C-alpha positions, 0 to 999 in steps of 0.5 A: 898823440903820435910823433906826426901830431907833435911835429904838426903842433911845432909847425903851427904854434910856439907852445907845444904839449908833448905826448905822455909816455916819453919820460926818462925818469923824472925828465923828458927823454932827451932824444924827444927833446932833440927831435922837437928842436930839430923839427923846429929847425927844419920848419924854420929853414924851410928849404928841402935843398938844404940837408942836415950836416951836423948839430950840437945839443946841450941838455941844460936842465930837466924838462917836466911833463908840461907845455914847452916853448920852442924858439928859433933864430937863424944865425947865418944864411950863406950861399951853401950853409944855413946855421940855426939855433933852437931853444926849448923853454919851460917855466921861462928857463932854457932847458935845451939848446940845439945848434944845427947847420944845413947845407946844399950839396956842392961839387968837390974833387975831395972824396975820402972813404974811411967810414967806420965799417958796420958790425956783422950782427945777427938778425934782430929776431935772433937777439936778446930784446929786453921785454917791456915792464922790465924796469926801464924808463917809459920812453923805451916802450916806443922802441925795439932794441935787440942787443948783439953785444949783451953787455947790459946796463947796471950788470957790474960788467968789467968793461963798457960799451955794447951794440945792437939793432934798434927801430921804432916799435911798430905797435906804437908808431904807424909806418911812414917816411923816416924824418931827420927829427926821427933820427934824433929820437932813435939815436939817443935811445941807447944808454951811455956806454959806461952804464954796464959797469954800474954795480946798481941802478944810478943816474947817468945823463947826457950833458952835450951831444953832437951828431954828424949826418953822413948819408941821406935818409931813405927809410921808413919808420919801421926800418931797423938800424945798427948801433955801436958805442965806444967810450973814450974816457971816463973819470971824475963823474964824467964820460966821453963816448962816440957812437955810430948808426948804420942802416940795414944795408950797412950804410953809415947814417950818422956819427955822434959824440957825447959827454955824459954825467955819471952819478956812480 
């Protein structure tokens, strides 16, 4: 089942069966859960003039390979901004929650250009790409990831963080217009910034994830994006980090802040 077919399910019915091949360990890949909820939000609002401003996701519990139910409630609809809450249910328990704000563009005298500048990475084909079957979760097979800062997970590194290029794998996904839901799926594919410091394989999972959307998407699904993560603090089994996603023209597309649970 393609992502387009999954999105079509979401538009037609409350209960959704997501495709196989998207697990991250024993649970559904968080980026796909966020993508499903975002698509539900877009469908519920049904207003092309209102674009995503920001969203916050809480990953409450593990999602198994089984049907899920998506519910949506518009919390407030103002002149400019609509705020919506989407919940993902399984076994009558809420497993993920998304709260998003969509708004129309408004005239303003305030203009500030202090965006984080995109790193100068070599071309993706010149960089390290971990081959499929390397022991990574199956959800990684849906993407191509080229490491510019080769600080690999579970390598007992003395430092956190890394960066590189990413895109949907062209052999797994047909090219088409890139959607807001796709942004949620690809932005979350990189592991937590502290993972290179792990001395051996151990769990680490997103607890909360906030995304701010900066520049509008004008891309195709096979386009490459640049990524960079920065860990702010890690102690007592939790880490806090922020990350950026740029397009190939170095436009900042989105920023994220994340709290990660660390089991190492």
